[in-house]
C-alpha positions as CSV (number, residue, x, y, z in Angstrom):
1,M,-2.3,16.7,3.5
2,L,-1.3,14.1,0.9
3,K,0.6,15.1,-2.2
4,E,-1.3,14.3,-5.3
5,Y,0.0,11.5,-7.6
6,S,-2.0,10.2,-10.5
7,V,0.1,7.1,-10.9
8,V,2.3,4.8,-8.9
9,Q,3.8,2.4,-11.4
10,S,7.1,1.2,-10.0
11,E,9.1,0.6,-6.9
12,K,10.8,3.9,-7.5
13,D,7.5,5.7,-7.6
14,L,6.5,4.0,-4.4
15,L,9.7,4.9,-2.6
16,V,9.4,8.6,-3.8
17,L,5.9,8.7,-2.5
18,I,7.0,7.6,0.9
19,E,10.1,9.7,1.0
20,E,8.0,12.8,0.4
21,D,5.7,12.0,3.3
22,V,7.2,13.7,6.3
23,W,5.0,11.8,8.8
24,M,5.9,8.4,7.3
25,I,9.6,9.2,7.5
26,E,9.2,10.3,11.1
27,V,7.5,7.0,11.9
28,L,10.4,5.1,10.1
29,R,13.0,7.1,12.1
30,A,11.3,6.3,15.4
31,A,11.3,2.6,14.4
32,Q,14.9,2.8,13.3
33,S,15.9,4.3,16.6
34,L,15.2,1.0,18.3
35,K,18.1,-0.5,16.4
36,L,16.2,-3.8,16.0
37,P,17.7,-6.6,13.8
38,D,16.1,-7.1,10.4
39,W,13.3,-4.6,11.1
40,W,10.6,-3.2,8.8
41,V,7.4,-1.1,9.1
42,C,5.0,-3.0,7.0
43,A,1.5,-4.0,5.8
44,G,-1.2,-1.3,6.0
45,F,1.3,1.4,6.7
46,V,2.6,1.0,3.1
47,R,-0.5,-0.3,1.4
48,S,-2.8,2.4,2.7
49,K,-0.4,5.1,1.5
50,I,-0.5,3.7,-2.0
51,W,-4.2,3.2,-2.1
52,D,-4.9,6.7,-0.6
53,T,-2.7,8.2,-3.3
54,L,-4.3,6.2,-6.1
55,H,-7.7,7.2,-4.9
56,G,-6.7,10.9,-4.8
57,F,-7.5,11.2,-1.1
58,H,-6.3,14.5,0.4
59,A,-6.2,13.2,4.0
60,R,-4.5,10.1,5.3
61,T,-6.8,7.1,6.0
62,S,-6.5,6.2,9.7
63,L,-4.5,3.0,10.4
64,A,-5.7,0.3,12.8
65,D,-2.0,-0.2,13.7
66,I,1.5,0.6,12.7
67,D,3.2,-2.8,12.3
68,V,6.9,-2.8,13.2
69,I,8.4,-6.2,12.7
70,Y,11.9,-7.5,13.4
71,F,13.7,-10.9,13.5
72,D,15.5,-11.8,16.7
73,P,15.8,-15.5,17.6
74,E,17.7,-14.7,20.8
75,N,14.8,-13.0,22.6
76,L,11.4,-14.5,21.9
77,T,9.4,-13.0,24.7
78,E,6.2,-11.1,24.1
79,R,7.2,-8.9,27.0
80,E,10.1,-7.6,24.9
81,E,7.7,-6.6,22.2
82,K,5.5,-4.6,24.7
83,E,8.6,-2.8,26.0
84,L,9.5,-1.8,22.4
85,E,6.0,-0.6,21.8
86,K,6.3,1.6,25.0
87,K,9.5,3.1,23.7
88,L,7.8,4.0,20.4
89,V,4.8,5.5,22.2
90,Q,7.3,7.7,24.1
91,L,8.8,8.8,20.8
92,M,5.5,9.3,18.9
93,P,2.6,9.3,21.3
94,G,-0.9,8.6,20.2
95,L,0.0,6.2,17.4
96,P,-1.3,2.6,17.3
97,W,2.1,0.9,17.5
98,S,2.3,-2.9,17.2
99,V,5.7,-4.6,17.5
100,K,6.2,-8.2,16.6
101,N,9.3,-10.4,16.6
102,Q,8.9,-12.6,13.5
103,A,11.2,-15.2,15.0
104,R,8.3,-16.2,17.2
105,M,5.2,-15.4,15.1
106,H,5.3,-18.7,13.2
107,V,4.2,-20.4,16.4
108,L,1.1,-18.2,16.7
109,N,0.4,-18.7,13.0
110,R,1.0,-22.5,13.2
111,L,3.6,-22.4,10.4
112,D,7.1,-23.6,9.9
113,P,9.7,-21.2,11.4
114,Y,10.5,-18.1,9.4
115,I,14.1,-17.4,8.5
116,S,13.9,-13.6,8.3
117,S,11.5,-10.8,8.4
118,T,11.1,-10.8,4.6
119,D,10.3,-14.5,4.8
120,A,7.6,-13.6,7.3
121,V,6.3,-10.8,5.1
122,S,6.0,-13.3,2.2
123,K,3.6,-15.3,4.3
124,F,1.3,-12.4,5.1
125,P,-2.3,-13.1,3.9
126,E,-2.6,-10.7,0.9
127,T,0.0,-9.8,-1.7
128,A,-1.1,-6.1,-1.5
129,T,-0.2,-6.1,2.2
130,A,3.0,-8.1,1.9
131,L,5.1,-5.0,1.9
132,G,7.6,-3.3,4.2
133,V,9.8,-0.2,4.3
134,K,12.7,0.9,6.5
135,L,15.6,3.3,6.5
136,D,19.1,1.9,6.3
137,E,22.0,3.2,8.4
138,Q,22.6,6.0,5.8
139,G,18.9,7.0,5.8
140,T,18.1,5.5,2.5
141,L,14.6,4.2,2.2
142,L,14.4,0.4,1.4
143,L,11.4,-1.7,0.3
144,T,10.8,-5.4,0.8
145,A,8.1,-6.7,-1.5
146,P,8.5,-10.5,-1.7
147,C,5.3,-10.9,-3.7
148,G,6.0,-7.8,-5.8
149,I,4.1,-4.6,-6.1
150,D,1.8,-5.3,-9.0
151,D,-1.3,-6.2,-7.0
152,V,-1.0,-3.2,-4.6
153,I,-0.6,-0.7,-7.4
154,K,-3.4,-2.4,-9.4
155,M,-5.5,-2.3,-6.2
156,K,-6.1,-6.1,-6.5
157,I,-6.6,-8.2,-3.4
158,R,-5.5,-11.8,-3.7
159,P,-3.8,-14.3,-1.4
160,T,0.0,-14.7,-1.2
161,P,1.2,-18.0,-2.7
162,H,1.6,-19.3,0.9
163,F,-2.1,-18.7,1.7
164,A,-3.4,-19.7,-1.7
165,N,-1.8,-23.1,-1.5
166,D,-3.1,-24.1,1.8
167,K,-6.9,-24.8,2.3
168,R,-6.8,-23.9,6.0
169,L,-4.9,-20.6,5.3
170,L,-7.1,-19.8,2.3
171,A,-10.2,-19.9,4.6
172,I,-8.4,-17.5,7.0
173,Y,-7.6,-15.2,4.1
174,E,-11.2,-15.2,2.8
175,E,-12.6,-14.4,6.3
176,R,-10.0,-11.6,6.8
177,V,-10.8,-10.0,3.4
178,K,-14.5,-10.0,4.2
179,R,-13.9,-8.6,7.7
180,K,-11.5,-5.9,6.5
181,N,-13.9,-4.7,3.7
182,W,-11.3,-2.5,2.1
183,Q,-13.7,-1.6,-0.7
184,A,-15.7,0.5,1.8
185,T,-12.7,2.8,2.1
186,W,-11.1,2.4,-1.3
187,E,-13.8,1.8,-3.9
188,K,-11.4,1.0,-6.7
189,V,-10.0,-2.0,-4.9
190,K,-11.1,-5.3,-6.4
191,Q,-10.8,-9.0,-5.6
């Protein structure tokens, strides 16, 4: 059951929203237990919570995946990512875990190397999805939002500057937005 909020207007509101969601904190604790460098749980995990809340949904929208990212230039194997996913499945079975080392993802995306996980998040396709949360060592919830939170709380879909300024990437963004069809789930979302 989702707690009802009429407004999410600030980073503080967003953090409180997630802090009060027991399931989300359990997911974050599972990811934290891997002790990955520069890790975040990002994208739809955060965006969907905000949009569900702003739409007044009483049940959580299902997630295609739970994106756990980290930055480790010392071990760039996909095999390592799959082993980490297995560990998360053992901790919280039945969830669609996806673990990706951002130190290697620039190659798949045909981009210049990223310098950190937050740098990678800044290069996600949409500003409303360029978000991540994690727990620090003291258990404090942290947010990374390199493109800000205005678009996600205004339910506006637009490309990140990285995608907007590259014709090839903009075409990928446009196809992705069409394929995702977020308005079918969240009718207040606009482009």
